N, C-alpha and C positions, 0 to 999 in steps of 0.2 A: 467614588465621592459624588453626591447628588449635584445636579446642575443648579446654579443660583436661580432664584425665581425671576421670571420676566417682569420688567418694569413697564411693559406696554400698557397693561390695564390702568396703571397709575398715570401714564402719559395721556391716556384718553380722558381721564378725570381732569387733568390739568387743561387739556384742550377745551373741554366742556366749560370749565370755569372761565376761561379767557374769552368765550363767546358772549359773556354777559357784559352789560354796561360797566365801565371801569369802577364806579363807586360800589357796584354790587359784587365785584370780585373779592372773595374772601382771602385777604392777604396772607393770613396765617396758614390757611389750608394750602394755598398755592406754594408758599415757601416750603412747607413740609413735603409737598409732592415733588418739589425740586430736590429736596434732601433724600427722598426715596430712590433717586438715581444712584446715590452712593450707598444707601442703606436699604436694599430691596425689601427687607422684612420689617421695615419701619411701621409702627402702629400709629398711623396718622390720626385716627380718631382718638387714641389715648392721649396724644399730645394736645389735641384741641380741647379735650376735657381738662387738662392741666391749665390751659389758658382760661377756660371758663371758670375754674375754681379760683384762679388768681383774680379775675375780674370781679367775681362775687365777693371775695374778701376785701377788695379795694372799694367796692360800692358801699359796703357797710361803713367804711371809714369816711367816705365822701358825704354820707348823710349829715355829718356834723360840719362839713366844710363847703357851704354853698357857693362862696365866691370863687371865680376861676383861679385867682392867684393862690388862694389857700388850698384849692383842690390840687393844683400842681405840687404844692409842698407836701400834701398827703400822699400823692402818687409817687413822688421822689422818695419820700421816707419809706414807703412800702417796698418799692422795687430795689432801691439801692442800699438802704440800711437793713431792712428786715429780711429781704430775699437775697441780698448780697450780689446783685448784678453789678458788673464793672467792665470797663473797656480793657481789652487784652493788649496792653502796651508792650508786653515782653515778647509775645509771639504773635505779632499783628498779622503775619502772612500765613499762619497755620490755617489750612483749608477748613478745619472744623469751625472756625469763627464765622463761616458763611452758611453753615447748615443750622437751621432753626432748632432742630432737635438737640444738637450738641450745645447750642447756646442756652437752651432751657435746662439741660442737664448740668452743664459746667458753670453756668451763671457768668459767662464771659463771652465777648464777641467784638465785632467791629462796628463802626457807626451805623451802617445800614441794617444789620441784624438786630442790634440793640434798639434801634428806632422802630423796627418791626414789632419787637416785644412790647415796647412802650405803647405803640399805637393799638395793638391788639388787646392788651389788658385795659387800656383806657377806654376803648370802644365798648368793651363788655361792661364797663362801669358807668357808661352813659356820657362820656366825655367826647367831644368832637376834636380829634387830633389828626393832623395830616403831615405827610412827609415833605421835607424841603431838601432838594438836592443841590447843595452848594458844590462848586468845583472842588474836588479832592476831599470833601467832607459831607456828612449827612446829619441833619438835625430834624426836629419836628416843630410844628406850630400848633398852638391851641387857640381856638376862637374864643373871644371875650366880647362883651358889649363895646369895648374900645378897640385899640390896636391889638392884633394877635400877639401872643407870647411865643417867643422862640426859645426852645429848650434843647440842650445838648445831652442826649442819653449816654454818649460815650464818656462824657465827663460827669457822670453821676447826676444828671439832670440840671446842670448849671443853666441859669437863665441868661440869655444873650441879648445884647443890643446890636444894632447894625454896626456899630464901632467894633464890638467884640468879633462879629463875623469877619470884618475887614482884617482884624489882627490875626485871626486864624488863617485867612487866605494869604496874608503877608508871610506867615511862617512857612506855608507850603510852597508858595510861588515867588517868594522874594520880592514882593511889592509889585509884581507885573500884572496882577489880576485885581480889578476893582469891583466891589460889590455893586451890582445893578439891581433895580427893583424886581425885575423878572426872576432873578436868582432866588428871591425870597417867596416866590409864589409856590403853592402846593403842587406836588408832582403826582402823576398818575400811579396807581398800583402797578400797572404793567411796567412803568419805568423803574419802579423799585425792584421788581423781579428781574428785569434786565440788568440792573446794576449789580444785584447779587451774582448773577451768572457771569457778568464781565469780570468781577473780582475773582471768581473761581477760574475763569479762563486764563487770567493773568498769572495766577498762582501755579496752575498745572503747566502752562507754557514755560514758565520760568524753571519748573522742576523737570521739564522735558518728559512729562507723563502724557504721552500722546493718546492713550486710550481714555483716560479721564477727561482730558481736554476735548476729545471728540464728543463724548457724551454731553458735555456742557455746551459746546458750540451747536450740536444738534438741537438742543432745547432752544437756544437763541434763534435758530432758523425757524423753529416752530412758532416762537413768539413774534418774531419780526421777519416774515418770509421774504420780504423784498429787499433785505439788507445785502448788498452785493459783497461787502467785505467779509461778512460771516460765511457766505457761500464759498468765497475764495479760501478762507481759513479752514473750513471743513474739508474742502477738496485737498488742501495741502496735508491735512492730518490723515485723510484716507490714503493718500499716496505714501505717507510715512509708514502706514500700517499695511502696505502692499495690497490695498483694495483699489486696483488700477481703474476698473470700469467706473466705480462710484466717484473716484477722484476726478476722472476726465469729465464726467457728467456735471459735477459741481463747478469745475473750472470753466467749462463751456457756458454754464448759466451765468457765471460771473462776467465773462467776456461779453455776453449778450446784454447784461444790465449795465455794464460799464465799458462801452466800446472804445472809449478814448483813455482807458486806464494807462498810467505810465508803465505798468508791468505787463501790458497786453501782449506785446510781441514775445516776450520771454515765456509767458504762460501758453501762448499758442503752440510754441515749440514743445513745451512740456506736455500739453494735451496730446499732441501727435505721438510723443514717446509713450505716454500712458496707454493710448489706444493700441500701439504695437505690442506692449507688454500684455495687455488684456487679451489680445487676439491669440498670443502664444499659449495662453492658459486654456483656451477653448478647444 
């Protein structure tokens, strides 16, 4: 049986993308490169062409809808009525909801990936759309001559007021989280990619799929190399997979970055044990 293709060249492409200023990071391409970790033979260029074609089709409709509010209606009609995109409420934690190729193929996803589709198609049609990372939910905002419009792609493009956002937070957090103005500010493309990865990390950790969780956390470390918790979690995953030396290295890095961590003493003892196990293998 042939070995699966290496994803390292695609990882280098992702690294190169992330060296650019945030607004120049091609969100769709980066999300597809993340998906290529799970689908090594993924035709990234082919899916970008699909987004191009959707953006072109939308642009033709927008020529007749110059006002932002009417443009949003045309965008919603195209994506949700004609193309059939919808939020996956029945299988919300299916990992396929977090992979952009699967979202484009299956026409369903979670808030962050449906917002990615919304933004990428809108951008190709000439609309200025940005992501908004609410706690526990993700929406988009569209610039207008007046206040920006907030749109919920997970709920078929519903227009939101600040009161609507509060009601959504109340349903998620039981009234314990209040909408703050900074919550409605646009978030960076890097933050959106990180959010996709953290969703996958949560799904694979819940399913106790250490190998897939490790791939995801490894990408998180590449995107946020100074994040101590990700280094710790990667170290724990390496240990679960009997990669003792790599596990010890990551846990030592975590202890260096977080010298007063509450789990510090426990992990110091674990590092010593991992070093002993690694030595026995040499």
